[in-house]
C-alpha positions in Angstrom: -4.8 -129.2 32.5 -3.5 -126.1 30.7 0.1 -124.9 30.8 1.4 -122.0 28.7 -1.8 -122.1 26.5 -1.4 -125.8 25.8 -4.1 -128.1 27.1 -4.1 -131.8 27.8 -6.8 -134.1 29.1 -6.1 -136.4 32.0 -8.5 -139.1 33.1 -8.6 -140.1 36.7 -10.9 -143.0 36.0 -13.7 -141.7 38.3 -17.3 -141.0 37.5 -20.2 -139.3 39.1 -23.8 -138.3 38.3 -23.9 -135.0 36.5 -26.4 -133.7 39.1 -23.8 -134.3 41.9 -21.1 -132.2 40.1 -20.4 -128.5 40.7 -18.7 -127.5 37.5 -17.9 -124.0 38.7 -16.0 -125.2 41.7 -14.7 -128.4 40.1 -15.9 -130.6 43.0 -18.7 -133.1 43.7 -21.7 -131.7 45.7 -22.9 -133.2 48.9 -21.6 -134.8 52.0 -22.2 -138.5 51.4 -19.2 -140.7 52.1 -18.5 -141.4 48.5 -18.7 -137.7 47.6 -16.3 -136.8 50.3 -13.9 -139.6 49.2 -14.1 -138.4 45.6 -13.4 -134.8 46.6 -10.4 -135.9 48.7 -9.1 -137.9 45.7 -9.5 -134.9 43.4 -7.7 -132.7 45.9 -4.8 -135.1 46.2 -4.3 -135.1 42.4 -4.6 -131.3 42.2 -1.9 -131.0 44.9 0.3 -133.5 43.0 0.0 -131.3 39.9 1.0 -128.2 41.8 3.9 -130.1 43.4 5.1 -131.2 40.0 4.8 -127.7 38.6 6.8 -126.3 41.6 9.5 -129.0 41.3 10.0 -128.3 37.5 10.0 -124.5 38.2 12.7 -124.9 40.9 14.8 -127.0 38.5 14.4 -124.1 36.0 13.0 -126.6 33.4 10.7 -125.7 30.6 7.3 -126.6 32.1 5.0 -128.4 29.6 1.7 -130.3 30.1 3.5 -133.4 28.9 6.2 -133.2 31.6 3.6 -132.6 34.3 1.4 -135.5 33.1 4.5 -137.8 33.1 5.4 -137.0 36.7 
């Protein structure tokens, strides 16, 4: 995750075969049950990050990667 030029790594404790990963789109490739579940999981976390960002923005707080990670 990158905010204002600062980057932080966040592990979601999930793994996948490299051949099943689309790095350009940032999603798993395929339609198997576990692939769909992983993509849904990733999308929920992306939505959560966006929500945190919007909440901090509405509160007119300085947005940092640390604050987003803590939320």
